[in-house]
N, C-alpha and C positions, 0 to 999 in steps of 0.2 A: 720579262726579259730582260727591262728596262733595271729591274731593282740588282737586279744580279753583273749588265755593265756598270753599277755605280759602285758597288760594292766592291768590284774589279783594280772599278780604274781608285776607290778609295784607297785599299792595299796597298796600291801602287803608289798613288801618291805618299802613303805610312813609309810605303820600304826607302823608294827614295830622300827624304827626311833621315830617315834614320838611317842610311846610307852617307849620306852625306854629310851628318853632323858627327859618323861614328859612333854610335849612341846602337843598343840595343834600345827597341821599344818594347813592354813590359806585356807580354799577353799574347806573341807568335801573330797571327797571321790576323786574327781577330781583334788583338792592339796598334795592331798595322789597318787596317781598315778603320778604325774605331778613330785612328792621328790623326790618319787624309778626313773623314769624314769630320774631326773639330777644327780642324786645321785650314780646308779650304772656309770653313767656317770664318774663321780668323780670319785670312786672309784676304773672304771677299770685306769683312768690316772694317781693315785698316785697309788697304791696296783698293777697293771696288772691284769690279767684275771685265779683267780687262786679258788680252792675247788669248787662243784659241782654247775653243768651250767642247772640252772631250765627257760623255759621262754625263752631264748638264753641271762636270764644274770650271772654271776657271782657272788653268793648267798651272801655270805662273806666280798667281797671288796663292791660289792653296796652296801649292808644294812649297812659296815663302812659311804662308800661315803653320804645314805641320810642323815644320825644322823649326822656329820659334816653338811653336808647342811641344816638341821632344828635346830642346834645350832648358825647354822651364821645367817642365817634367822630370828629367833625367837628376836640373838640379835641387828640384823637392828632394825626389828620392833620396837622391846623397848626403844632399843636410838631415832627414830623417834616419837615416843610415848612420851618421856621426856620432847626433844625441843615441839612439840606443844602442851603440856601442860605448858612451860615455856613459851612461849610465848603467852599464853594466859593473865598469869597475868599482863603483863611489861606494 
């Protein structure tokens, strides 16, 4: 049951990050959960564990970490997309 709760909270964190940044997290629900988990880990590393803890996640650092992750991933995907587009024209 605890794992399920963590997956739900992780998914919500990832979904919120996508909503706040206005970018879709690749991979749908699974992508949101992964973004939530990695973002929570990243946020914990950068900002520490403070604020309310829900489902094992420090919510505020987790959301900030997920936002950073979503922005970085979308930036990388966009750059890769641009490279792929240019190589077809050459």
